[in-house]
C-alpha positions, 0 to 999 in steps of 0.5 A, a space after each residue: 081789695 088787693 091795693 098796689 104802693 102808689 109808687 110802683 110802676 109797670 115792670 114792662 113798660 116801666 110808666 107808673 100805674 094809674 091813680 085815675 079810674 083809667 083802666 088801661 094803665 091801672 095795675 093788674 095781676 095774672 095767675 103768677 102773682 105778677 103785677 103788670 099795666 093792662 096795656 101792656 098785657 093786652 099787647 102780649 103775643 102770647 097769654 104768658 106772663 112776661 117775666 116767668 112765662 107761665 100762662 094765664 088766661 085774659 079773663 082772670 086777669 085781676 085789676 088791683 088798686 092804689 094804696 091811698 098816698 096818705 094811708 100809706 105814709 101812716 102804715 109806714 110812720 105806725 112801722 118806724 114807730 115801732 122799730 123805734 119803741 123796739 129800740 128804746 126797750 131794747 136799750 131799757 133791757 140792756 141798761 136793766 141787765 147792767 144794773 142787775 149784774 153791778 148790783 149782784 157784784 156790790 151784795 156778793 162784795 158785803 160780806 157777812 149776813 146774808 139775810 141783810 138788804 133785804 130790799 136790795 135783793 127783793 128788787 135784783 130778784 125782781 129785774 132778774 125775772 122781769 129780764 127772763 120774761 123778756 127773753 122768753 118774749 123775744 124768744 116767742 116772738 122770734 117763734 112766731 116770725 118763724 112760723 109766719 114766714 112757714 105759713 106764707 111759704 106752706 100757701 105759696 106752695 099751695 097756690 102753685 100747687 093750685 094753679 099747676 093742677 089747673 093747667 093739668 085739669 084744662 090740658 086733659 080736658 082739652 085732650 079729652 075734648 080732642 078725643 071724643 071729637 076723633 071718635 065721634 068723627 069715626 063713628 060718622 064715617 
């Protein structure tokens, strides 16, 4: 089921979408992916998107549903909590780096036996490994985001290619039908 944010409105009439079961003012998607209320789609003189002018078939218009506002608020709160958690983790990492740097400087200033303060040196080495792992995680997260964006772009291009090929196929079928009709008329005459 495709869902639209409850605060969304039609880009043509600028009226908010209807939450009730009234179909006329509920959101509907057309082939290009743009969304309008059914009333506005039915009032178009041509079956072409009011925004991008891409043709669409009225029988392929898809009804969408409005998201439950309470579920939407929960999702937004979860996203905000994730952002706060990331910020907190960033602060902790910054503090850990500062502590590691200070301890390493202090250990360098201690002249004498390099085998002294072994527990402290082990703790600093562990903190350094944790920092390295966190850096690796951040790089991998960034790579995942990049790959996710690339996948989204590839899907978009695949959808556009599919729509284009459908339109071309429909045009060719129409021309074939026209030629066959002309040929049938010639045979009759």
